[in-house]
N, C-alpha and C positions, 0 to 999 in steps of 0.2 A: 457215513451213517446219518440218516435224516432224523429229524425231531420226532417222527412217529415211532420209530424203533426205540428211541431213548425213552420216550414215554410208556411204551409197552413193557419194556424191562423194569422201569420203575414201577409200574403197576404190579407186575409180578413179584418184585421184591417187597412191596408193601402188603401184598395179600400173604406172602410167606412170612413176614414179620407179625402181622396181626394173628395169624393162625399160631405162630410160635409163642407169642405173648398170652394167647388164650391158654395154651397148654400149660405154660409157666404159672399163670394165675390159678388155673385149676389145681396144679400140684401144691401151691401154697408157697412158692419161693419168692413172689414178687410183692405181695400185700403184707403188711404187718400183721402179727399174730392176733390182735385184739379185733380184727374184722371178722364178723360171723361167717361160719363156713357156708351157709346156704347163699349169702351174698357173693361170697368169693367164687362159688361154683357157678352161680347164674351169671356173673360178670364174665368168667372165664369162657362160658359156653356162648355167650353173645359175641365175644371177641373171635372165637374160633369160627363160629358160623358166619360171621361178617367176612373173615379172610377167605372161607371157602367160597362165599358168594362173589366176591371180587374176582377170584380166580376163574370161576365159571363164566361170568359175564365177559371178562378179558378174553377168554378162549372162544366164546360164541362170536364176539365182534371180529377177532382176528380170522376165524374160519369164513365168516361172511365177506370180509375184505378180500381174502384169498379166492373165495368163489367168483366174486365180481371181477377180480384182476384177470383170472384165467378164463372167464367166461367170454 
């Protein structure tokens, strides 16, 4: 296994963890109860969207690399 595959899997793992932590923050399990609800929801949405963004960019880069390799 080469380094690019390891970094690709690590990127997928990080995007999954970011999305999961965003869901956990939105649900209220991760932050203390004295944090305002609007801040908690905003922070959770930012984490969730960043995880989705990372996943999409990884997929697009991987598809471009596969097209270059097979062309």
